[in-house]
N, C-alpha and C positions, 0 to 999 in steps of 0.2 A: 263080235268082232269087228263088226261094226263103229258099234255102238262105244268103244272103247277107243278106239282111234280115235274118235271125233270128239271124243268128252277129253280125251289126256292131248291133244290138236289145242283145245278153243281155249287150257287151261297155261299154255305154252304165250307167250308175247309173239305174235306174226315175223319182228324179227333175230327169235332163237330158231325158227323154225324154218328159218332160209325163206320167209316170203317179205318183196320190196314193202310190205304196208304198217301204220299205224296202230291199226286198231284191226280183227278179225269181224268181217261181217256173212250172216249166211253164204251166202252168193260164194264167199270167196273162201271157207271154209267146205262148201262142196266141191269144189273146182281141185284145190289141192288133195280132195281124197281118191281126186281122180288121175290128180297128177300121179301119184304118188304107188297110185293098182291098188288102194284099199278097196276099190269100189270103181265097177265098169261106169256106175252111173247113179247118181242120186240127187237132188232135186232139193233147193234149197228151204223149199217146206218143211223137207223130211229133215232137212238137219236142223230146221226151229222148232219141231214139235221134240230131239229128242233132245236137242238145248233145252227146252225147256222143262221136259220131264227131270232135270240134274239142275235146275234153275241157274244156267248159266247165262251168260250176257256177257259176252267178252265186243260187244260192240258199242258197249257205254264205258265210259271214262267218268275216277270218279277222283278228285286232286282232295291230295292231303299234305301232310305237314310233317315228316319228323323230328319226333321229339328231339331238341339240341340244346334245351334245359334240363336238370333231373329235377324229376317228379321227387321233391326233398318239405324239408319238414318248412323250409321258408315261403315254399311253392306257395305249400297250404294257408304257411301265415297270414299272405298276401290275396288268395282268394277271402281265404274268411273276414279279414279286414275291408272287402267292397262287398261282400257280403253280409256285413254289417251296416260298416255306409248306407247302403242303400235298401236295406229292411228292417231294420230300430227305429220310432219313435224316433224324433229329430229334437235337440232344447231349442228354445226359443230365440238360441242366442248364437247357430248354428243353420248350415248350407251345406247341400252337397252341388258339388257343379263335374258337368265331365265337359273334357275342350278337348279337343283335334282339329286337323285340318281336312280339306277337302284340297286336294290340288288340284293343280294344271287345268285349273275350269278352261277353255276357248268356248268364243261365239259360237262361229263356224254359221259364218250370216248365209243362210243359199240365196244362187244368181236369179230364182225365178222364186217370188210370192209362196207360202204359204198355199193351200187353198181349206178351205174348211169343210166340216162333213156335207155329205148331202144325201137326200135320199136318195139307199143301195149302194153309195159310193163316202167311204172310208174319209178323213185326212191326208190327203198328199202333200206330203215333204220331196222336196228338189231335192235327187242325190247329190248334189255335185255344190260344194260348199267354198269360201274361199277361210283361209286364214287371217287373223286378228289379233296374234297372241294371246294370251292366257292369266285368268286370274288365279288367288286362291284366297279358299273360305276358311276362316279362321273362327268358332264356333265353341259354345260352349252350351248344355243342356240344364236348367233346372229337374233333379232329377224326385220333387216331390210337386210342384205342380205342371213339367214337361214344358216350359215356355225356354225361348232362346235365345240369343245374343251373342251377335254375328259381325264382324267385320268381313274388308274387302281387301285384300293386297295385291301390290304384281311379286314380290319378294315373301320367302317364306326364310325369314332366321327368326334368330331370338329377339329381335326387335322389335316383329311382329308377331311377338309371342304375350310380347312382355305388352305389347300395346294393348292385349286386347285383357292382361291383366288391370291395365290400370283404367280398362274399361267398365272392369270387376270392379275393380275395388270404388267409379267413381260412382253406379246403379244402386252399390249396396248401402244399405241406410247402418245407420251407424249403432244401433242395437242390436246387430248384428259383428259378435265378436270373432267368429271363429268359420271359417270359409275352406273348406271342405273343394280339394282339385283333383280329378283323376283324368290323367293324360298319361300316354304310353310313355316307355322307353327311349323316347328318341333324342339325338345333342340337344337338339332346338327345344326341350323343354328342363333341361336339363346342365347346361353351360355354365361359365365361368356369370356369366351376364345374368342371367334369371335368379341364380344362385343370392348375388346380386342383394338382385329386386325383390329376393326374399326376405332376407334376411334386415330389409328395411318394415318389411309389412308384416309383421306379426301376424295378421290375422288370417293369413295363408296358409297352408297345410295341404302339402300336395302329395298325393298316393299312386304308386306305380302299379298299372296287373303284372301278370306275370310277364314273360316276351312271351311272342306268338300269341299273346289273348285279349286279342285288340276286341274281341266281340266282347269281352268283360265292361266295355266305355260302353256310354249308353249314349253318346252322340253318333256310333256307328250305325243305331237304330235310326235316327233322324234321318243321317246323310243318305241312306238308302229309300226310306219316303222322300226327301230329297229329290234324289235322283229324277223317281217313279214319278213327284208328278211336277215338277217343274224342268227336268236336263233331260226330260226323255223324247222331247228334239229341240236340238240346241237349233237357235235361227238367230241372232241375236247380233246388232249394225254392228258394237266393237265392244269391251272388254267394260265400258263406261256402259252403257248402260246392259248386259250383262249383271256387273255389279249389281246395280239400280231394282233389275228384277228381284235380286237376288234377295236383295233384304226386302221389299216388299213383300216375299215367301214368307219371308217370315215372321214379319210386320201381321198378315193373315193365318201365320203360325198359329202365335199367340192369341190372338184374339178365340179360339177357341183349345186351347192346349190343353192335354193332360195327363201328366204321368203314365212310364211304361210302367206294366204290372211285373215291378220285380219281387219276388218272394224267394225262400229257405231252399223251393227246391229247382231252384232256377239253376243254381248252384250244385248241386249236389250229384250230378252223376260225375262232372270234372271231381269231388273230395274223394267221393268212393275211386277212381281210379287214381288218386294220387296216394291216396290210406292199404292201395294193396300195391300198388310200388315202393313204399314205405315197406313193409312188411317182407315185400316180398326182401327189399335189402338190408333190411336188419337179421333176415333166416338164413339168408347167403352168409355171412358174417356170426350166426351163432350165437346174433345176441339178441336178447326180447323187445321189442319197440318198447318206446318210454308213451304208456298210459297217456293219455291230453285230457287236459280238461276245458277243452275245447271244441266242442259243437257246434254243429249247427241248429238254431233256434227252429222251433216250428210248430209254436204257438201262435194263432191269429194276430195279436197284436205285435210281433216280428215286421211286418209287411209295410210296405209305405206310403206314406199320408196321403192321399190326393192332392 
């Protein structure tokens, strides 16, 4: 009886159960059971044991994104396109670059100096800081070498995105006749100014991942590394020093850069879900799905060259 009520309560949101909480805790669940006279007394430890036996952890939250883009043939084609770009051996005349912006980076100078680690004491960072503006890092990573090219700007517009493209154009040897650019589906990457620039630079071919699939853009992996290794402690005099340190980190990274290990299996899970959605949609229409001649390559030669 008590177990049934507890499990039912744990599977409801606190608001739906009339409790002014965002998430349940074992203590709050125990209190709710007593308030509703399900039991005269029960400890938080007892609640935890019961929930553990039912694999319930209502005090934890996992963020997810509801699908706003149909998992259809177009979605599948975009995923396969990226899989091909990341894993097949490239011709000598082509490169694949992933591009995006890490926005609103703030210098946040501390009101007292940061203290280095000492025996028995970690690095100490003053909590209070000043505001000194913000900049945007616009960067590209070569999927086969792991090397990064970046610029820092005060604004994030088509103009600044084109400036990075021009830097890529300037630094890419003329023997490279095809420059594949992978970037997200935002206006900054698709506007009229960008389209006009691309029309005048036929070497560039732009590829867009499916909407809400930014994890497929390899520069996001590098931004995560940047966040941990350089921006974990934000303490720079001003935006100029921040820009200088960001570019110094890129130089430091490029000295030992290696490509990320993407294989066809990196895409297989999402492709399985897409295929299931396509088959379900076809079944609901009572129309057998068309056989696809596109499959994810599985041989070792399809992996990206280091």
